[in-house]
C-alpha positions, 0 to 999 in steps of 0.5 A, spaced: 534 489 481 528 484 483 526 484 490 521 479 493 515 482 497 518 480 504 524 484 502 520 490 500 516 490 507 523 488 511 526 495 508 520 499 509 518 496 516 526 496 518 524 499 525 518 495 529 513 499 533 512 495 540 505 491 539 504 494 532 505 490 525 505 492 518 498 490 514 498 486 507 492 484 503 492 479 497 487 477 492 486 474 485 479 478 483 479 485 480 480 490 486 474 494 484 470 488 485 467 489 492 462 484 495 455 486 496 452 485 503 448 479 503 452 475 497 456 469 499 464 470 499 467 468 492 475 469 492 475 469 485 470 474 484 470 479 489 476 483 492 478 481 499 481 487 502 481 484 509 488 486 512 493 481 515 498 482 520 505 481 518 508 478 524 516 477 525 517 477 518 512 471 516 508 472 510 500 471 510 498 466 505 494 471 501 501 474 498 501 469 492 504 471 486 498 470 482 494 475 487 494 483 487 498 484 493 498 490 497 501 493 503 499 499 508 504 505 509 503 504 517 504 499 522 497 498 526 495 496 533 490 491 534 483 494 536 480 492 543 478 486 541 484 484 538 482 484 530 487 487 525 484 493 521 486 498 516 484 504 520 487 511 521 485 510 529 489 504 529 496 507 526 502 506 531 507 509 526 507 511 519 513 508 515 513 510 508 509 515 504 507 514 497 505 518 490 500 514 486 499 515 479 505 518 476 507 517 469 504 517 462 499 511 462 491 511 463 489 515 469 496 518 471 496 525 474 503 527 474 510 525 471 515 521 474 520 527 472 516 532 477 519 528 483 525 532 486 527 527 491 529 520 489 524 515 491 526 509 495 522 505 490 518 506 483 513 500 481 509 500 475 502 498 477 499 498 470 502 500 463 506 507 464 503 508 470 507 508 477 507 509 484 513 512 487 515 511 495 519 514 500 521 510 506 522 514 512 529 514 516 525 513 523 517 511 523 513 517 524 509 516 531 506 523 531 499 523 528 499 530 526 506 530 523 504 523 519 498 526 516 502 532 514 507 528 510 502 524 507 497 530 505 503 534 503 507 529 498 502 528 493 500 535 491 507 537 491 509 533 486 503 532 482 500 525 484 493 523 486 491 528 491 486 522 494 492 518 496 493 522 503 491 516 508 496 514 513 493 506 512 493 507 504 494 501 500 500 501 496 501 495 491 507 491 493 512 488 488 511 481 485 503 479 484 499 482 479 494 487 477 487 484 475 483 491 474 479 489 468 482 496 465 489 493 465 487 486 463 484 489 457 490 493 455 
């Protein structure tokens, strides 16, 4: 079954939180290419991890099929100046949890067979390497409960133990993976 990023986000963020929005990022450059301070911005050369809010289901222009496409697992509120940031302090609610680096590919930390519950989605992010996501029936607004969810899921099934952040960037459907290692494969 093939779905669009808009459909994916609509399914994950099925319940809206007043004053908060899902966040996305999209860029063509290698995700590991972080722009050094003082260097001019060049979207073809440097990853732009700036988050954009998805408001009323409208997709920001950065979500193009030729870009790396990411979304955060939580809806966030703007900061005091009105800016959208991928910050744990701004999380309104956790909408999904994700287990990263499953499979048999380079960098895999666990097996898809280790999943005890059927995931809401499985996405191959690089050859034989997957992310598995679980959509929450109701968004979790309690910070402690949400933190316990994201901190407990990956270690329980053998995924990346570092993937324990409530605003963790997760690959979306569509898009590409332009990590240098993946492009070489």
